[in-house]
N, CA, C and O atoms as a Tripos MOL2 file, in Angstrom:
@<TRIPOS>MOLECULE
protein
  272   271    68     0     0
PROTEIN
NO_CHARGES

@<TRIPOS>ATOM
      1 N         -40.9460   -1.5750  -12.4650 N.3       1 MET1
      2 CA        -40.9220   -2.8910  -10.8080 C.3       1 MET1
      3 C         -40.1810   -2.0690  -10.0440 C.2       1 MET1
      4 O         -39.1210   -1.6130  -10.4740 O.2       1 MET1
      5 N         -40.5660   -1.8290   -9.0270 N.am      2 THR2
      6 CA        -39.5490   -1.9580   -7.4550 C.3       2 THR2
      7 C         -38.6200   -3.0840   -7.1150 C.2       2 THR2
      8 O         -37.5150   -3.1580   -6.5780 O.2       2 THR2
      9 N         -39.4080   -3.8630   -7.5850 N.am      3 ARG3
     10 CA        -38.4350   -5.5030   -6.4470 C.3       3 ARG3
     11 C         -36.7950   -4.7980   -7.1930 C.2       3 ARG3
     12 O         -36.7300   -3.7550   -7.8430 O.2       3 ARG3
     13 N         -35.8630   -5.5310   -6.9250 N.am      4 THR4
     14 CA        -34.3710   -5.3700   -6.8620 C.3       4 THR4
     15 C         -33.6490   -6.6580   -7.5920 C.2       4 THR4
     16 O         -32.9210   -6.7170   -8.5830 O.2       4 THR4
     17 N         -33.9190   -7.1990   -7.1080 N.am      5 SER5
     18 CA        -33.1600   -8.8440   -7.3320 C.3       5 SER5
     19 C         -34.6460   -9.3470   -8.0250 C.2       5 SER5
     20 O         -35.7550   -8.8300   -7.8820 O.2       5 SER5
     21 N         -34.2130  -10.6690   -8.9120 N.am      6 ASP6
     22 CA        -34.9420  -11.6420   -9.8100 C.3       6 ASP6
     23 C         -35.6290  -12.1810   -9.0020 C.2       6 ASP6
     24 O         -36.8510  -12.0950   -9.1290 O.2       6 ASP6
     25 N         -34.9830  -13.0060   -7.7670 N.am      7 ARG7
     26 CA        -35.6960  -13.5880   -7.1080 C.3       7 ARG7
     27 C         -37.2990  -12.5240   -5.8760 C.2       7 ARG7
     28 O         -38.4270  -12.8890   -5.5440 O.2       7 ARG7
     29 N         -36.9160  -11.8940   -5.7450 N.am      8 GLU8
     30 CA        -37.7150  -10.6290   -5.3470 C.3       8 GLU8
     31 C         -39.0580  -10.8000   -6.2500 C.2       8 GLU8
     32 O         -40.1880  -11.1960   -5.9650 O.2       8 GLU8
     33 N         -38.4150  -10.2990   -7.5550 N.am      9 LYS9
     34 CA        -39.4270   -9.7670   -9.0450 C.3       9 LYS9
     35 C         -40.7160  -11.2620   -9.2260 C.2       9 LYS9
     36 O         -41.9330  -11.2760   -9.4080 O.2       9 LYS9
     37 N         -39.4630  -12.5760   -9.0310 N.am     10 ILE10
     38 CA        -40.5620  -14.0770   -9.7830 C.3      10 ILE10
     39 C         -41.5860  -13.9150   -8.2240 C.2      10 ILE10
     40 O         -42.7290  -13.4730   -8.3450 O.2      10 ILE10
     41 N         -41.0600  -14.3060   -6.8290 N.am     11 ARG11
     42 CA        -42.0530  -13.9450   -5.4930 C.3      11 ARG11
     43 C         -43.1010  -13.1820   -5.8440 C.2      11 ARG11
     44 O         -44.2320  -13.5370   -5.5110 O.2      11 ARG11
     45 N         -42.9020  -12.0640   -6.5390 N.am     12 PHE12
     46 CA        -44.0550  -11.1760   -6.5700 C.3      12 PHE12
     47 C         -45.1520  -11.4660   -7.6150 C.2      12 PHE12
     48 O         -46.3490  -11.2180   -7.7610 O.2      12 PHE12
     49 N         -44.1220  -12.1410   -8.3020 N.am     13 LEU13
     50 CA        -45.3730  -11.7270   -9.5670 C.3      13 LEU13
     51 C         -45.9720  -13.3380   -9.5310 C.2      13 LEU13
     52 O         -46.8190  -13.5390  -10.4020 O.2      13 LEU13
     53 N         -45.6170  -14.6640   -8.5430 N.am     14 GLU14
     54 CA        -46.1760  -15.4150   -8.3050 C.3      14 GLU14
     55 C         -47.1820  -15.0160   -6.8830 C.2      14 GLU14
     56 O         -48.1340  -15.7520   -6.6250 O.2      14 GLU14
     57 N         -46.9150  -13.9400   -6.1070 N.am     15 ILE15
     58 CA        -47.7600  -12.8740   -6.0060 C.3      15 ILE15
     59 C         -49.4920  -12.8800   -6.5010 C.2      15 ILE15
     60 O         -50.6150  -13.3110   -6.2380 O.2      15 ILE15
     61 N         -48.9040  -12.2700   -7.1640 N.am     16 CYS16
     62 CA        -49.9750  -12.0700   -8.3990 C.3      16 CYS16
     63 C         -50.6830  -12.9570   -8.7450 C.2      16 CYS16
     64 O         -51.8320  -13.0730   -8.3170 O.2      16 CYS16
     65 N         -50.2170  -13.6610   -9.4810 N.am     17 ARG17
     66 CA        -50.8700  -15.0180  -10.0600 C.3      17 ARG17
     67 C         -51.9230  -15.1200   -9.0990 C.2      17 ARG17
     68 O         -53.0670  -14.6680   -9.0590 O.2      17 ARG17
     69 N         -51.1110  -15.9640   -8.1930 N.am     18 SER18
     70 CA        -52.2470  -16.1880   -6.6220 C.3      18 SER18
     71 C         -53.7860  -15.6390   -6.5880 C.2      18 SER18
     72 O         -54.9600  -16.0010   -6.6590 O.2      18 SER18
     73 N         -53.0370  -14.6390   -6.4460 N.am     19 SER19
     74 CA        -54.5510  -13.6080   -6.1490 C.3      19 SER19
     75 C         -55.0520  -13.4120   -7.3230 C.2      19 SER19
     76 O         -56.1490  -12.8890   -7.1250 O.2      19 SER19
     77 N         -54.7910  -13.5920   -8.9880 N.am     20 LEU20
     78 CA        -55.6780  -13.5510   -9.7690 C.3      20 LEU20
     79 C         -56.4520  -14.5490   -9.8270 C.2      20 LEU20
     80 O         -57.5940  -14.4530  -10.2780 O.2      20 LEU20
     81 N         -55.7400  -16.1020   -9.2000 N.am     21 ALA21
     82 CA        -56.7890  -17.0600   -9.2140 C.3      21 ALA21
     83 C         -57.5000  -17.4380   -8.3300 C.2      21 ALA21
     84 O         -58.1350  -18.4880   -8.4280 O.2      21 ALA21
     85 N         -57.5580  -16.4550   -6.9920 N.am     22 GLU22
     86 CA        -58.7460  -16.1310   -5.9060 C.3      22 GLU22
     87 C         -59.4120  -15.1720   -6.5510 C.2      22 GLU22
     88 O         -60.6180  -15.1540   -6.3040 O.2      22 GLU22
     89 N         -59.0190  -14.3790   -7.2880 N.am     23 THR23
     90 CA        -60.2900  -13.9280   -7.9830 C.3      23 THR23
     91 C         -61.1200  -13.7810   -9.5660 C.2      23 THR23
     92 O         -61.8310  -13.0140  -10.2170 O.2      23 THR23
     93 N         -60.3030  -15.3970   -9.6290 N.am     24 ARG24
     94 CA        -62.0600  -16.2260  -10.6470 C.3      24 ARG24
     95 C         -62.1960  -17.4800   -9.9540 C.2      24 ARG24
     96 O         -62.6010  -18.4980  -10.5170 O.2      24 ARG24
     97 N         -61.8760  -17.4270   -8.7770 N.am     25 THR25
     98 CA        -62.7400  -18.0930   -7.7220 C.3      25 THR25
     99 C         -63.3850  -17.1640   -7.6700 C.2      25 THR25
    100 O         -64.1920  -17.0830   -8.5960 O.2      25 THR25
    101 N         -63.3950  -16.6810   -7.2380 N.am     26 GLN26
    102 CA        -64.4150  -15.4380   -6.3830 C.3      26 GLN26
    103 C         -65.5690  -15.2560   -7.9010 C.2      26 GLN26
    104 O         -66.7960  -15.2310   -7.8040 O.2      26 GLN26
    105 N         -65.0310  -15.1800   -8.8150 N.am     27 ILE27
    106 CA        -65.6610  -14.7780  -10.3270 C.3      27 ILE27
    107 C         -67.1580  -15.7060  -10.7060 C.2      27 ILE27
    108 O         -68.2940  -15.5830  -11.1640 O.2      27 ILE27
    109 N         -65.7210  -17.1700   -9.8560 N.am     28 TYR28
    110 CA        -67.1510  -18.5160  -10.3770 C.3      28 TYR28
    111 C         -68.5620  -18.1560   -9.2640 C.2      28 TYR28
    112 O         -69.7700  -17.9450   -9.3710 O.2      28 TYR28
    113 N         -67.6380  -18.2380   -8.3000 N.am     29 ILE29
    114 CA        -68.6520  -18.1550   -7.3130 C.3      29 ILE29
    115 C         -70.3040  -17.3710   -7.3360 C.2      29 ILE29
    116 O         -71.4700  -17.7590   -7.2760 O.2      29 ILE29
    117 N         -69.5080  -15.9380   -7.4710 N.am     30 GLY30
    118 CA        -70.5220  -14.7820   -8.2010 C.3      30 GLY30
    119 C         -71.4900  -15.3670   -9.3070 C.2      30 GLY30
    120 O         -72.6850  -15.1670   -9.0900 O.2      30 GLY30
    121 N         -71.1810  -16.0200  -10.3920 N.am     31 SER31
    122 CA        -71.4820  -16.7600  -11.8470 C.3      31 SER31
    123 C         -72.4050  -17.8270  -10.5880 C.2      31 SER31
    124 O         -73.5730  -17.5860  -10.2820 O.2      31 SER31
    125 N         -71.6100  -18.9690  -10.0060 N.am     32 GLN32
    126 CA        -72.8910  -19.8540  -10.0440 C.3      32 GLN32
    127 C         -74.3690  -19.3460   -8.8980 C.2      32 GLN32
    128 O         -75.3640  -20.0210   -8.6350 O.2      32 GLN32
    129 N         -73.9410  -17.6660   -8.3180 N.am     33 ILE33
    130 CA        -74.8060  -17.5610   -7.2290 C.3      33 ILE33
    131 C         -76.5160  -17.0400   -7.9730 C.2      33 ILE33
    132 O         -77.6880  -17.2190   -7.6430 O.2      33 ILE33
    133 N         -75.8250  -16.3570   -9.0740 N.am     34 GLY34
    134 CA        -76.6120  -15.5260  -10.0010 C.3      34 GLY34
    135 C         -76.5950  -13.8040   -9.6650 C.2      34 GLY34
    136 O         -77.3930  -12.9290  -10.0000 O.2      34 GLY34
    137 N         -74.9150  -13.7170   -8.5970 N.am     35 TYR35
    138 CA        -74.6030  -12.0360   -8.6770 C.3      35 TYR35
    139 C         -74.1840  -11.8300  -10.0490 C.2      35 TYR35
    140 O         -74.6620  -10.7710  -10.4560 O.2      35 TYR35
    141 N         -73.4510  -12.4460  -10.9660 N.am     36 LEU36
    142 CA        -72.6420  -12.0650  -12.0710 C.3      36 LEU36
    143 C         -73.3550  -11.9690  -13.0220 C.2      36 LEU36
    144 O         -73.8290  -13.1040  -12.9860 O.2      36 LEU36
    145 N         -73.9340  -11.3880  -14.0750 N.am     37 PRO37
    146 CA        -74.5910  -12.4050  -15.6780 C.3      37 PRO37
    147 C         -73.8440  -13.7340  -15.9660 C.2      37 PRO37
    148 O         -72.9780  -13.7710  -15.0920 O.2      37 PRO37
    149 N         -73.7680  -14.4650  -16.4720 N.am     38 LYS38
    150 CA        -72.9770  -15.6980  -17.2530 C.3      38 LYS38
    151 C         -72.1900  -15.3150  -18.4640 C.2      38 LYS38
    152 O         -71.3970  -16.2170  -18.7350 O.2      38 LYS38
    153 N         -72.1070  -14.1510  -19.4210 N.am     39 ASP39
    154 CA        -71.7000  -13.7780  -19.9300 C.3      39 ASP39
    155 C         -70.6980  -12.7370  -19.0550 C.2      39 ASP39
    156 O         -69.4790  -12.9060  -19.0770 O.2      39 ASP39
    157 N         -71.0700  -12.0850  -18.5950 N.am     40 ILE40
    158 CA        -69.6480  -11.2650  -17.9610 C.3      40 ILE40
    159 C         -68.5360  -12.1080  -16.9070 C.2      40 ILE40
    160 O         -67.3240  -11.9710  -16.7380 O.2      40 ILE40
    161 N         -69.6070  -13.0880  -16.2600 N.am     41 ALA41
    162 CA        -68.3260  -13.9880  -15.9550 C.3      41 ALA41
    163 C         -66.9130  -14.6240  -16.8890 C.2      41 ALA41
    164 O         -65.7070  -14.8620  -16.8210 O.2      41 ALA41
    165 N         -67.9890  -14.6690  -17.6780 N.am     42 ASN42
    166 CA        -66.8180  -15.9770  -18.6910 C.3      42 ASN42
    167 C         -66.0320  -15.2210  -19.4320 C.2      42 ASN42
    168 O         -64.9350  -15.5790  -19.8610 O.2      42 ASN42
    169 N         -66.7630  -13.7160  -19.6890 N.am     43 LEU43
    170 CA        -65.9190  -12.8260  -20.1620 C.3      43 LEU43
    171 C         -63.8240  -12.4400  -19.0420 C.2      43 LEU43
    172 O         -62.6010  -12.4420  -19.1790 O.2      43 LEU43
    173 N         -64.9860  -12.1940  -18.0680 N.am     44 TRP44
    174 CA        -63.8340  -11.5740  -16.5640 C.3      44 TRP44
    175 C         -63.4440  -13.3640  -16.6280 C.2      44 TRP44
    176 O         -62.4870  -13.4340  -15.8580 O.2      44 TRP44
    177 N         -63.6840  -14.6450  -17.1000 N.am     45 LEU45
    178 CA        -62.4310  -15.6960  -16.3100 C.3      45 LEU45
    179 C         -61.4640  -15.7910  -17.1400 C.2      45 LEU45
    180 O         -60.2880  -16.0110  -16.8490 O.2      45 LEU45
    181 N         -61.8780  -15.6440  -18.1130 N.am     46 ASN46
    182 CA        -61.1760  -15.4560  -20.0820 C.3      46 ASN46
    183 C         -59.7840  -14.3940  -19.7170 C.2      46 ASN46
    184 O         -58.6140  -14.7700  -19.6460 O.2      46 ASN46
    185 N         -60.3100  -12.9440  -19.5120 N.am     47 GLU47
    186 CA        -59.5980  -12.3790  -19.3250 C.3      47 GLU47
    187 C         -58.4680  -12.4250  -18.2270 C.2      47 GLU47
    188 O         -57.3690  -11.8990  -18.3980 O.2      47 GLU47
    189 N         -58.8280  -13.0860  -17.1110 N.am     48 THR48
    190 CA        -58.0490  -14.2240  -16.4090 C.3      48 THR48
    191 C         -57.1020  -15.0350  -16.0190 C.2      48 THR48
    192 O         -56.4270  -15.1980  -15.0020 O.2      48 THR48
    193 N         -57.2210  -15.6050  -17.2660 N.am     49 LYS49
    194 CA        -56.5480  -16.5560  -18.1400 C.3      49 LYS49
    195 C         -56.0010  -15.7350  -18.8650 C.2      49 LYS49
    196 O         -54.8870  -16.2130  -19.0800 O.2      49 LYS49
    197 N         -56.0940  -14.7170  -19.4200 N.am     50 GLU50
    198 CA        -54.6310  -14.4720  -20.4690 C.3      50 GLU50
    199 C         -53.4680  -13.3340  -19.6150 C.2      50 GLU50
    200 O         -52.3230  -12.9980  -19.9170 O.2      50 GLU50
    201 N         -54.4030  -12.9340  -18.3840 N.am     51 ILE51
    202 CA        -53.2700  -12.7230  -17.4720 C.3      51 ILE51
    203 C         -52.4070  -13.3770  -16.5600 C.2      51 ILE51
    204 O         -51.3280  -13.0850  -16.0440 O.2      51 ILE51
    205 N         -53.1070  -14.2510  -16.5080 N.am     52 ALA52
    206 CA        -52.3520  -15.0460  -15.6680 C.3      52 ALA52
    207 C         -50.8010  -16.1420  -17.0310 C.2      52 ALA52
    208 O         -49.7840  -16.6920  -16.6080 O.2      52 ALA52
    209 N         -51.2590  -16.0660  -18.5520 N.am     53 ALA53
    210 CA        -49.8850  -16.4300  -18.8530 C.3      53 ALA53
    211 C         -49.9030  -15.4820  -19.2880 C.2      53 ALA53
    212 O         -49.7760  -15.5760  -20.5090 O.2      53 ALA53
    213 N         -50.0060  -14.4390  -18.9310 N.am     54 MET54
    214 CA        -48.9330  -13.1210  -19.0740 C.3      54 MET54
    215 C         -47.2480  -12.8680  -18.1080 C.2      54 MET54
    216 O         -46.0540  -12.5710  -18.1260 O.2      54 MET54
    217 N         -49.1420  -13.5360  -16.9270 N.am     55 LEU55
    218 CA        -47.8230  -13.2860  -15.9370 C.3      55 LEU55
    219 C         -46.4370  -14.1490  -15.6950 C.2      55 LEU55
    220 O         -45.4330  -13.8160  -15.0650 O.2      55 LEU55
    221 N         -46.8400  -15.8850  -16.7080 N.am     56 THR56
    222 CA        -46.1660  -16.4230  -16.5830 C.3      56 THR56
    223 C         -45.4070  -16.5500  -17.1780 C.2      56 THR56
    224 O         -44.4550  -17.1290  -16.6550 O.2      56 THR56
    225 N         -45.2460  -16.1290  -18.6560 N.am     57 GLY57
    226 CA        -44.2000  -15.3830  -19.5400 C.3      57 GLY57
    227 C         -43.0060  -14.6260  -19.0970 C.2      57 GLY57
    228 O         -41.8460  -14.4290  -19.4580 O.2      57 GLY57
    229 N         -44.2240  -14.1290  -17.6810 N.am     58 LEU58
    230 CA        -42.5120  -12.7800  -17.3020 C.3      58 LEU58
    231 C         -41.8880  -13.1190  -16.7980 C.2      58 LEU58
    232 O         -40.8110  -12.5260  -16.7330 O.2      58 LEU58
    233 N         -42.0800  -14.2140  -16.1310 N.am     59 MET59
    234 CA        -41.4240  -15.0340  -14.9270 C.3      59 MET59
    235 C         -41.1460  -16.0140  -16.0160 C.2      59 MET59
    236 O         -40.0480  -16.5580  -15.9020 O.2      59 MET59
    237 N         -41.6460  -16.2670  -16.7300 N.am     60 LYS60
    238 CA        -39.8750  -17.3270  -17.2110 C.3      60 LYS60
    239 C         -39.0700  -15.9800  -18.2510 C.2      60 LYS60
    240 O         -38.0810  -16.3580  -18.8790 O.2      60 LYS60
    241 N         -39.2890  -15.1850  -18.3390 N.am     61 SER61
    242 CA        -38.5390  -14.4500  -18.7970 C.3      61 SER61
    243 C         -37.9950  -13.6340  -18.1610 C.2      61 SER61
    244 O         -37.3040  -12.9200  -18.8870 O.2      61 SER61
    245 N         -37.9500  -13.3310  -16.9900 N.am     62 ILE62
    246 CA        -37.5000  -12.9070  -16.2710 C.3      62 ILE62
    247 C         -35.8220  -13.7740  -15.5680 C.2      62 ILE62
    248 O         -34.6770  -13.3240  -15.5160 O.2      62 ILE62
    249 N         -36.4420  -15.2600  -15.0850 N.am     63 LYS63
    250 CA        -35.8470  -16.6900  -15.0060 C.3      63 LYS63
    251 C         -34.5910  -16.2420  -16.3890 C.2      63 LYS63
    252 O         -33.4650  -15.9020  -16.0250 O.2      63 LYS63
    253 N         -34.9100  -16.2850  -17.8490 N.am     64 GLN64
    254 CA        -33.9300  -16.8370  -18.0640 C.3      64 GLN64
    255 C         -32.7490  -15.9940  -18.3770 C.2      64 GLN64
    256 O         -31.6520  -16.3460  -18.8090 O.2      64 GLN64
    257 N         -33.3110  -14.4900  -17.9900 N.am     65 GLU65
    258 CA        -32.5970  -13.6470  -18.2330 C.3      65 GLU65
    259 C         -31.8440  -13.7010  -17.0700 C.2      65 GLU65
    260 O         -30.6300  -13.5100  -17.1320 O.2      65 GLU65
    261 N         -32.3310  -13.9070  -16.1450 N.am     66 GLY66
    262 CA        -30.8550  -14.3090  -14.7760 C.3      66 GLY66
    263 C         -30.3350  -14.9770  -15.0530 C.2      66 GLY66
    264 O         -29.4170  -14.9930  -14.2340 O.2      66 GLY66
    265 N         -30.1020  -16.0620  -16.0590 N.am     67 ALA67
    266 CA        -29.6250  -17.7160  -16.3080 C.3      67 ALA67
    267 C         -28.4260  -16.8210  -17.3590 C.2      67 ALA67
    268 O         -27.5850  -17.6270  -17.7580 O.2      67 ALA67
    269 N         -28.1720  -15.4550  -17.8590 N.am     68 SER68
    270 CA        -27.6300  -16.0500  -19.2730 C.3      68 SER68
    271 C         -26.5240  -14.9700  -18.6170 C.2      68 SER68
    272 O         -25.4710  -14.7290  -19.2080 O.2      68 SER68
@<TRIPOS>BOND
     1     1     2 1
     2     2     3 1
     3     3     4 2
     4     3     5 am
     5     5     6 1
     6     6     7 1
     7     7     8 2
     8     7     9 am
     9     9    10 1
    10    10    11 1
    11    11    12 2
    12    11    13 am
    13    13    14 1
    14    14    15 1
    15    15    16 2
    16    15    17 am
    17    17    18 1
    18    18    19 1
    19    19    20 2
    20    19    21 am
    21    21    22 1
    22    22    23 1
    23    23    24 2
    24    23    25 am
    25    25    26 1
    26    26    27 1
    27    27    28 2
    28    27    29 am
    29    29    30 1
    30    30    31 1
    31    31    32 2
    32    31    33 am
    33    33    34 1
    34    34    35 1
    35    35    36 2
    36    35    37 am
    37    37    38 1
    38    38    39 1
    39    39    40 2
    40    39    41 am
    41    41    42 1
    42    42    43 1
    43    43    44 2
    44    43    45 am
    45    45    46 1
    46    46    47 1
    47    47    48 2
    48    47    49 am
    49    49    50 1
    50    50    51 1
    51    51    52 2
    52    51    53 am
    53    53    54 1
    54    54    55 1
    55    55    56 2
    56    55    57 am
    57    57    58 1
    58    58    59 1
    59    59    60 2
    60    59    61 am
    61    61    62 1
    62    62    63 1
    63    63    64 2
    64    63    65 am
    65    65    66 1
    66    66    67 1
    67    67    68 2
    68    67    69 am
    69    69    70 1
    70    70    71 1
    71    71    72 2
    72    71    73 am
    73    73    74 1
    74    74    75 1
    75    75    76 2
    76    75    77 am
    77    77    78 1
    78    78    79 1
    79    79    80 2
    80    79    81 am
    81    81    82 1
    82    82    83 1
    83    83    84 2
    84    83    85 am
    85    85    86 1
    86    86    87 1
    87    87    88 2
    88    87    89 am
    89    89    90 1
    90    90    91 1
    91    91    92 2
    92    91    93 am
    93    93    94 1
    94    94    95 1
    95    95    96 2
    96    95    97 am
    97    97    98 1
    98    98    99 1
    99    99   100 2
   100    99   101 am
   101   101   102 1
   102   102   103 1
   103   103   104 2
   104   103   105 am
   105   105   106 1
   106   106   107 1
   107   107   108 2
   108   107   109 am
   109   109   110 1
   110   110   111 1
   111   111   112 2
   112   111   113 am
   113   113   114 1
   114   114   115 1
   115   115   116 2
   116   115   117 am
   117   117   118 1
   118   118   119 1
   119   119   120 2
   120   119   121 am
   121   121   122 1
   122   122   123 1
   123   123   124 2
   124   123   125 am
   125   125   126 1
   126   126   127 1
   127   127   128 2
   128   127   129 am
   129   129   130 1
   130   130   131 1
   131   131   132 2
   132   131   133 am
   133   133   134 1
   134   134   135 1
   135   135   136 2
   136   135   137 am
   137   137   138 1
   138   138   139 1
   139   139   140 2
   140   139   141 am
   141   141   142 1
   142   142   143 1
   143   143   144 2
   144   143   145 am
   145   145   146 1
   146   146   147 1
   147   147   148 2
   148   147   149 am
   149   149   150 1
   150   150   151 1
   151   151   152 2
   152   151   153 am
   153   153   154 1
   154   154   155 1
   155   155   156 2
   156   155   157 am
   157   157   158 1
   158   158   159 1
   159   159   160 2
   160   159   161 am
   161   161   162 1
   162   162   163 1
   163   163   164 2
   164   163   165 am
   165   165   166 1
   166   166   167 1
   167   167   168 2
   168   167   169 am
   169   169   170 1
   170   170   171 1
   171   171   172 2
   172   171   173 am
   173   173   174 1
   174   174   175 1
   175   175   176 2
   176   175   177 am
   177   177   178 1
   178   178   179 1
   179   179   180 2
   180   179   181 am
   181   181   182 1
   182   182   183 1
   183   183   184 2
   184   183   185 am
   185   185   186 1
   186   186   187 1
   187   187   188 2
   188   187   189 am
   189   189   190 1
   190   190   191 1
   191   191   192 2
   192   191   193 am
   193   193   194 1
   194   194   195 1
   195   195   196 2
   196   195   197 am
   197   197   198 1
   198   198   199 1
   199   199   200 2
   200   199   201 am
   201   201   202 1
   202   202   203 1
   203   203   204 2
   204   203   205 am
   205   205   206 1
   206   206   207 1
   207   207   208 2
   208   207   209 am
   209   209   210 1
   210   210   211 1
   211   211   212 2
   212   211   213 am
   213   213   214 1
   214   214   215 1
   215   215   216 2
   216   215   217 am
   217   217   218 1
   218   218   219 1
   219   219   220 2
   220   219   221 am
   221   221   222 1
   222   222   223 1
   223   223   224 2
   224   223   225 am
   225   225   226 1
   226   226   227 1
   227   227   228 2
   228   227   229 am
   229   229   230 1
   230   230   231 1
   231   231   232 2
   232   231   233 am
   233   233   234 1
   234   234   235 1
   235   235   236 2
   236   235   237 am
   237   237   238 1
   238   238   239 1
   239   239   240 2
   240   239   241 am
   241   241   242 1
   242   242   243 1
   243   243   244 2
   244   243   245 am
   245   245   246 1
   246   246   247 1
   247   247   248 2
   248   247   249 am
   249   249   250 1
   250   250   251 1
   251   251   252 2
   252   251   253 am
   253   253   254 1
   254   254   255 1
   255   255   256 2
   256   255   257 am
   257   257   258 1
   258   258   259 1
   259   259   260 2
   260   259   261 am
   261   261   262 1
   262   262   263 1
   263   263   264 2
   264   263   265 am
   265   265   266 1
   266   266   267 1
   267   267   268 2
   268   267   269 am
   269   269   270 1
   270   270   271 1
   271   271   272 2
@<TRIPOS>SUBSTRUCTURE
     1 MET1         2 RESIDUE 1 A MET
     2 THR2         6 RESIDUE 1 A THR
     3 ARG3        10 RESIDUE 1 A ARG
     4 THR4        14 RESIDUE 1 A THR
     5 SER5        18 RESIDUE 1 A SER
     6 ASP6        22 RESIDUE 1 A ASP
     7 ARG7        26 RESIDUE 1 A ARG
     8 GLU8        30 RESIDUE 1 A GLU
     9 LYS9        34 RESIDUE 1 A LYS
    10 ILE10       38 RESIDUE 1 A ILE
    11 ARG11       42 RESIDUE 1 A ARG
    12 PHE12       46 RESIDUE 1 A PHE
    13 LEU13       50 RESIDUE 1 A LEU
    14 GLU14       54 RESIDUE 1 A GLU
    15 ILE15       58 RESIDUE 1 A ILE
    16 CYS16       62 RESIDUE 1 A CYS
    17 ARG17       66 RESIDUE 1 A ARG
    18 SER18       70 RESIDUE 1 A SER
    19 SER19       74 RESIDUE 1 A SER
    20 LEU20       78 RESIDUE 1 A LEU
    21 ALA21       82 RESIDUE 1 A ALA
    22 GLU22       86 RESIDUE 1 A GLU
    23 THR23       90 RESIDUE 1 A THR
    24 ARG24       94 RESIDUE 1 A ARG
    25 THR25       98 RESIDUE 1 A THR
    26 GLN26      102 RESIDUE 1 A GLN
    27 ILE27      106 RESIDUE 1 A ILE
    28 TYR28      110 RESIDUE 1 A TYR
    29 ILE29      114 RESIDUE 1 A ILE
    30 GLY30      118 RESIDUE 1 A GLY
    31 SER31      122 RESIDUE 1 A SER
    32 GLN32      126 RESIDUE 1 A GLN
    33 ILE33      130 RESIDUE 1 A ILE
    34 GLY34      134 RESIDUE 1 A GLY
    35 TYR35      138 RESIDUE 1 A TYR
    36 LEU36      142 RESIDUE 1 A LEU
    37 PRO37      146 RESIDUE 1 A PRO
    38 LYS38      150 RESIDUE 1 A LYS
    39 ASP39      154 RESIDUE 1 A ASP
    40 ILE40      158 RESIDUE 1 A ILE
    41 ALA41      162 RESIDUE 1 A ALA
    42 ASN42      166 RESIDUE 1 A ASN
    43 LEU43      170 RESIDUE 1 A LEU
    44 TRP44      174 RESIDUE 1 A TRP
    45 LEU45      178 RESIDUE 1 A LEU
    46 ASN46      182 RESIDUE 1 A ASN
    47 GLU47      186 RESIDUE 1 A GLU
    48 THR48      190 RESIDUE 1 A THR
    49 LYS49      194 RESIDUE 1 A LYS
    50 GLU50      198 RESIDUE 1 A GLU
    51 ILE51      202 RESIDUE 1 A ILE
    52 ALA52      206 RESIDUE 1 A ALA
    53 ALA53      210 RESIDUE 1 A ALA
    54 MET54      214 RESIDUE 1 A MET
    55 LEU55      218 RESIDUE 1 A LEU
    56 THR56      222 RESIDUE 1 A THR
    57 GLY57      226 RESIDUE 1 A GLY
    58 LEU58      230 RESIDUE 1 A LEU
    59 MET59      234 RESIDUE 1 A MET
    60 LYS60      238 RESIDUE 1 A LYS
    61 SER61      242 RESIDUE 1 A SER
    62 ILE62      246 RESIDUE 1 A ILE
    63 LYS63      250 RESIDUE 1 A LYS
    64 GLN64      254 RESIDUE 1 A GLN
    65 GLU65      258 RESIDUE 1 A GLU
    66 GLY66      262 RESIDUE 1 A GLY
    67 ALA67      266 RESIDUE 1 A ALA
    68 SER68      270 RESIDUE 1 A SER
């Protein structure tokens, strides 16, 4: 990661998580209007939830390292 301080890293990961939430919204919309097949949309939604959990875990890890 090119960010140097823990604060910068956390902010970068927060932006990543927000972008992921926007992606999830677009997947929901695509599925509801019939642009995406339901099975593909569900797969992608599950993957975005897993990635969000990983980002959250990484953020917690960075915060704990900074507190040590």
